[in-house]
C-alpha positions as CSV (number, residue, x, y, z in Angstrom):
1,M,0.0,0.0,0.0
2,S,1.5,3.4,-0.9
3,D,-1.3,6.0,-0.5
4,P,-3.0,5.8,2.9
5,R,-4.8,9.0,2.3
6,G,-6.8,7.5,-0.5
7,R,-5.8,9.9,-3.2
8,A,-4.6,7.3,-5.7
9,P,-5.3,3.7,-6.4
10,V,-3.2,1.2,-4.4
11,S,-2.5,-2.5,-4.8
12,I,-2.8,-4.9,-1.9
13,E,-1.8,-8.5,-1.6
14,L,-4.2,-10.9,0.1
15,N,-3.1,-14.0,1.9
16,P,-5.0,-17.2,1.1
17,T,-7.4,-16.8,4.1
18,L,-8.4,-13.3,3.1
19,A,-8.8,-14.2,-0.5
20,E,-11.1,-17.1,0.4
21,L,-13.1,-14.9,2.7
22,L,-13.5,-12.2,0.0
23,A,-14.5,-14.8,-2.6
24,R,-17.0,-16.4,-0.2
25,L,-18.6,-13.0,0.4
26,C,-18.8,-12.2,-3.3
27,V,-20.6,-15.6,-3.9
28,E,-23.0,-14.9,-1.0
29,L,-23.7,-11.4,-2.3
30,D,-23.9,-12.7,-5.9
31,T,-21.4,-10.2,-7.2
32,E,-18.1,-10.0,-8.9
33,D,-17.5,-6.5,-7.5
34,H,-14.8,-7.5,-5.1
35,L,-13.8,-3.9,-4.5
36,G,-17.4,-3.0,-3.6
37,V,-17.4,-5.9,-1.1
38,M,-14.1,-4.7,0.5
39,S,-15.4,-1.2,0.6
40,R,-18.6,-2.2,2.4
41,A,-16.6,-4.4,4.9
42,L,-14.1,-1.6,5.6
43,G,-17.0,0.9,6.0
44,L,-18.6,-1.3,8.7
45,F,-15.2,-1.6,10.4
46,D,-14.8,2.2,10.3
47,L,-18.3,2.7,11.7
48,A,-17.5,0.3,14.6
49,Q,-14.2,2.1,15.3
50,R,-15.8,5.6,15.2
51,T,-18.6,4.5,17.5
52,R,-16.2,2.9,20.0
53,R,-14.0,6.1,20.0
54,T,-17.1,8.1,21.0
55,G,-18.0,5.7,23.8
56,G,-20.8,4.0,22.0
57,R,-21.6,0.4,21.0
58,L,-22.4,-0.9,17.6
59,C,-24.8,-3.8,17.7
60,F,-26.5,-6.0,15.1
61,V,-30.0,-7.1,15.8
62,N,-31.4,-10.3,14.2
63,E,-34.9,-11.0,13.1
64,R,-35.8,-12.4,16.5
65,G,-34.7,-9.2,18.2
66,E,-31.5,-10.6,19.6
67,A,-28.6,-8.2,19.7
68,A,-24.9,-8.9,19.3
69,E,-22.3,-6.2,20.0
70,V,-19.5,-5.8,17.4
71,V,-16.2,-6.0,19.2
72,F,-12.6,-6.0,17.9
């Protein structure tokens, strides 16, 4: 990675585990847009980090109303 400020395209190398996870998510989402999937995942991570920094909690709620807190 050469531009952490996001002003230019960067290339990243994925290890086999990350590549498999990305491929699995693309299949589940029925998309070939791997960059879109990575963008969504990083967006959720960013949201969780921002929420934590401000003293909040990010939770997912399933269809039964059960909540699970996102922790890292």
